[in-house]
Backbone as numpy.savetxt, mean C-alpha at the origin, in Angstrom:
# Nx Ny Nz CAx CAy CAz Cx Cy Cz
1.28 -10.98 -10.55 1.94 -11.48 -9.46 2.95 -12.65 -9.75
2.65 -13.16 -10.85 3.64 -14.36 -11.18 5.04 -13.87 -11.55
5.07 -12.69 -12.28 6.35 -12.06 -12.65 6.24 -10.57 -12.35
6.28 -10.22 -11.21 6.06 -8.79 -10.76 7.18 -7.91 -11.43
8.32 -8.33 -11.41 9.57 -7.52 -11.90 9.40 -7.39 -13.44
9.09 -8.54 -14.07 8.94 -8.43 -15.52 7.79 -7.55 -15.96
6.70 -7.59 -15.19 5.55 -6.67 -15.53 5.91 -5.11 -15.42
6.68 -4.89 -14.33 7.25 -3.53 -14.21 8.15 -3.04 -15.29
9.05 -4.04 -15.62 9.94 -3.76 -16.74 9.26 -3.50 -18.02
8.17 -4.29 -18.32 7.45 -4.07 -19.56 6.78 -2.70 -19.69
6.59 -2.01 -18.59 5.91 -0.66 -18.54 6.99 0.40 -18.33
8.32 0.07 -18.33 9.31 0.99 -18.26 9.57 1.69 -16.98
9.22 0.96 -15.87 9.58 1.59 -14.47 11.05 1.53 -14.26
11.52 2.67 -13.59 12.91 2.60 -13.28 13.30 1.66 -12.13
14.48 1.40 -11.90 14.97 0.52 -10.85 14.38 1.11 -9.50
14.49 2.38 -9.41 13.90 2.97 -8.11 12.48 2.84 -7.78
11.72 3.07 -8.94 10.38 2.91 -8.83 10.02 1.48 -8.55
10.52 0.57 -9.18 10.27 -0.88 -9.00 10.49 -1.27 -7.51
11.55 -0.78 -7.06 11.99 -1.01 -5.62 10.94 -0.55 -4.54
10.42 0.55 -4.83 9.27 1.13 -3.97 8.08 0.28 -4.09
7.69 -0.21 -5.22 6.61 -1.00 -5.30 6.93 -2.37 -4.59
8.07 -2.94 -4.87 8.40 -4.20 -4.21 8.40 -4.19 -2.68
8.82 -2.99 -2.09 8.81 -2.76 -0.73 7.44 -2.38 -0.20
6.44 -2.13 -1.17 5.16 -1.78 -0.77 5.20 -0.36 0.17
6.16 0.48 -0.30 6.36 1.64 0.41 5.44 2.82 -0.15
4.29 2.76 0.45 3.14 3.56 -0.05 3.46 5.12 0.07
3.97 5.52 1.26 4.43 6.84 1.37 5.44 7.41 0.44
6.47 6.60 0.17 7.51 6.93 -0.72 6.97 6.89 -2.25
6.02 6.12 -2.57 5.45 6.09 -3.86 4.64 7.48 -4.05
3.90 7.88 -3.00 3.30 9.21 -3.13 4.29 10.32 -3.35
5.28 10.32 -2.43 6.39 11.27 -2.46 7.03 11.34 -3.75
7.06 10.22 -4.54 7.81 10.18 -5.79 6.77 10.57 -6.92
5.58 10.95 -6.49 4.56 11.38 -7.52 3.53 10.29 -7.95
3.59 9.21 -7.19 2.57 8.20 -7.54 1.15 8.69 -7.32
0.22 8.30 -8.20 -1.18 8.61 -8.11 -1.89 7.70 -7.11
-2.72 8.28 -6.23 -3.29 7.46 -5.22 -4.20 6.34 -5.82
-4.89 6.72 -6.88 -5.80 5.64 -7.37 -4.99 4.53 -8.02
-3.93 4.90 -8.69 -3.13 3.78 -9.09 -2.42 2.97 -8.01
-2.08 3.70 -6.97 -1.53 2.96 -5.71 -2.52 2.03 -5.14
-3.77 2.42 -5.05 -4.88 1.66 -4.58 -5.00 0.31 -5.41
-4.89 0.45 -6.77 -4.96 -0.69 -7.61 -3.81 -1.76 -7.31
-2.57 -1.09 -7.15 -1.45 -2.04 -6.81 -1.62 -2.66 -5.56
-2.25 -1.85 -4.45 -2.36 -2.36 -3.17 -3.39 -3.53 -3.18
-4.50 -3.50 -3.93 -5.48 -4.44 -4.04 -4.94 -5.68 -4.66
-4.17 -5.56 -5.61 -3.56 -6.68 -6.41 -2.72 -7.38 -5.40
-1.95 -6.80 -4.53 -1.16 -7.49 -3.52 -1.71 -7.84 -2.30
-3.10 -7.66 -2.22 -3.82 -8.06 -0.95 -3.89 -7.07 0.26
-3.59 -5.67 -0.08 -3.78 -4.78 0.91 -4.88 -3.86 0.61
-5.44 -3.09 1.76 -6.44 -2.18 1.47 -6.04 -0.89 1.99
-6.94 0.18 1.84 -6.64 1.55 2.21 -6.20 1.63 3.63
-6.84 1.01 4.51 -6.66 1.11 5.97 -5.17 0.51 6.33
-4.98 -0.57 5.62 -3.59 -1.11 5.81 -2.45 -0.04 5.18
-2.72 0.49 4.08 -1.88 1.44 3.49 -1.69 2.52 4.52
-2.76 3.20 5.00 -2.64 4.27 6.00 -1.83 3.99 7.21
-2.03 2.73 7.75 -1.25 2.28 8.96 0.17 2.23 8.58
0.51 1.68 7.38 1.96 1.60 7.05 2.51 2.89 6.84
1.78 3.76 6.35 2.33 5.16 6.03 2.49 5.92 7.35
1.84 5.67 8.27 2.00 6.35 9.58 2.88 5.52 10.48
3.50 4.45 10.01 4.53 3.66 10.84 3.65 2.97 12.04
2.53 2.47 11.89 1.65 1.91 12.91 1.14 0.67 12.51
0.82 -0.22 13.59 0.14 -1.46 13.28 -1.33 -1.09 12.78
-1.98 -1.95 12.17 -3.38 -1.69 11.78 -4.17 -1.47 13.04
-3.97 -2.25 14.03 -4.85 -2.07 15.26 -4.70 -0.64 15.85
-3.38 -0.14 15.95 -3.16 1.20 16.37 -3.77 2.26 15.60
-3.67 2.01 14.23 -4.14 3.01 13.35 -5.69 3.10 13.57
-6.37 1.91 13.60 -7.72 1.77 13.71 -8.26 2.54 15.03
-7.42 2.56 16.03 -7.80 3.25 17.25 -7.84 4.79 17.03
-7.23 5.27 16.10 -7.17 6.73 15.75 -8.30 7.26 14.78
-9.03 6.21 14.33 -10.07 6.49 13.27 -11.35 7.10 14.04
-11.88 8.17 13.49 -13.14 8.74 14.09 -14.28 7.59 14.11
-15.06 7.63 15.06 -16.12 6.77 15.24 -15.71 5.25 15.33
-14.57 5.10 15.76 -14.19 3.61 15.85 -14.87 2.97 17.04
-15.65 1.95 16.63 -16.41 1.29 17.61 -15.75 0.20 18.41
-14.40 0.11 17.96 -13.64 -0.97 18.65 -13.87 -2.29 18.12
-14.71 -2.45 17.09 -14.90 -3.73 16.48 -13.74 -4.00 15.47
-13.44 -5.27 15.37 -12.47 -5.76 14.47 -12.93 -5.75 13.06
-12.05 -5.24 12.15 -12.29 -5.20 10.78 -11.50 -6.31 10.12
-11.83 -6.75 8.96 -11.12 -7.91 8.24 -9.61 -7.53 8.22
-8.86 -8.43 8.67 -7.44 -8.22 8.78 -6.71 -9.28 7.93
-7.43 -10.19 7.29 -6.82 -11.28 6.58 -6.19 -10.85 5.25
-6.53 -9.67 4.78 -6.00 -9.26 3.34 -4.64 -8.67 3.52
């Protein structure tokens, strides 16, 4: 996190790939061939979880996304991440 761009450069990411990561554009990363397990590692590093990723990919708020989940009890999940 201290030098995100430098880290990406060290591993040879293209400018386009780096921009996707900087924007946290999970859907575009998958479309570009990103591996979901690697994306989950990136998300965890930047403080996001799978539910937040799903909401962003659907263009919804986390609250709206949670309302569409099966067996949603209406209880709040941790949103501080």
